[in-house]
N, C-alpha and C positions, 0 to 999 in steps of 0.2 A: 463368695460364689463357686462352687464347683463348677472346676472346668472338666468334660472330658477329651486326656490326650489322644486316645487312640484305643480301637475292642475290637479282639483280634477271636475269631474260631479259630482253632489248627488242629494240629497232628502232634506236635510236641513242645515245651519250651524253655526255657533256664537262664540261672544270672551266671555272664562271664565272672570274671574276678571283680574286675571295676566294678560290678551293679549292672550291668549295662545286660538290654531285655533280648534275648534271641528267642526269634520266631523259627518255627520251621512248618510250611504244609498249614499257611492258611488260605480256610475254606468254607462256603459258606453251602453245599451238596457232597450229602454220603452216597456211594451209590452203594447193594449189595446185592447180592446175586440171589437167585430166587429161592424162597423157600419151602420146600417140598413137603417140613413136618407144619407150616403156618403157625410155625415158635415167633420167638419173640426175635426182636435187633440188636445185637450187645454190640455198643462204639465207647472205648474211648477216647477223648479229645477233653486238650486245655482251653480256658478260659484265660486272655490274658488282657488285663485292664491297666489305665495310667491315668491320672486324674491330677489336677494343681488345686488343693482346696487353701480357702480363709486361712487359717490356721494350726499351729500345732495343736494335738491330739490323738483323742484314738475317735478311730473308724473304723466301723462296721459295711461290708457288701455282702450283697447279697444276691444270689442269683438263685429264679427262677427258671424251669424247662417245660414247656406247654405246648400241646396240640392245638394247634390256630384254629382247627373247627370246632371241637367245643369245648375248647377252654381247657381243657382233662389238663391238671398241672401231674407231671413225674416226676419231678426233683425240685426241692427247697433245698437251699443250704446257705449257712451263713460263713464270713470270713472276721475276721479284727485282726486288725495292725492299729499300733500307735506311732507316732513319729512325734520325735521330739526336735529337730533341729531341721527340716526340709520344710516347703511345702508340697511336694508334689510324692505323691502315695500310687505306689503299682499290686498288683494281684496276677496270681499266679495259680488257678485251681485245676487239680485232675480232676477229671470226669469219668466213671463207667457207665453206661447208663445202660439199661433196658429197654429200648422202647417200643411200645405196644406195636408197632404197626407202619408201613411206609407214609409218607405223609410229610404236610407243611406243618414247623415247629416254629418255638419263638426261642429263643433265650435272652432274658429281661433281668436288665442289669442297672443294680437300686447301692446307692451310697449314703445311708445312714438312714434308708425307709423313702428314701426322696425316691422316684423313677430319672434313671437315667441315660439308658438307649435300648432299644429290640433290636436285635441280630435276631435276622434270621436263616433258617436252618432248613432242608429240604431234605427229606430220607427218602429216595429214589429206587428203581428196581433195576435193577441193568436187566437190557436188551442184548439174550446172545443172537450171534447171527450165523 
């Protein structure tokens, strides 16, 4: 049985020398200044996950980003990792996404095509005072 140890959306993530995951800027909301052009909203971020898995071998993590209101898929990515000694597996994925507009999104995380967690993500217009 797969156990999710953690899942984060963050500004930046990296591994230190002993293999420790470092996460900077954990969030679930992105604020944008109003766009006078009406163009798309671009943001670069990381999705970091860690699982305990029952056996060594090859695992594929899939991340799908969708707009909640109409279920519009705006991103789909697979990352493959193989483990041969331990039964914990981590993924660090960097994304640069052109979002179609403000609203509620979901970052769906799958491991070997099994749904694991849905991470909420809100894109909000920053209010000028």
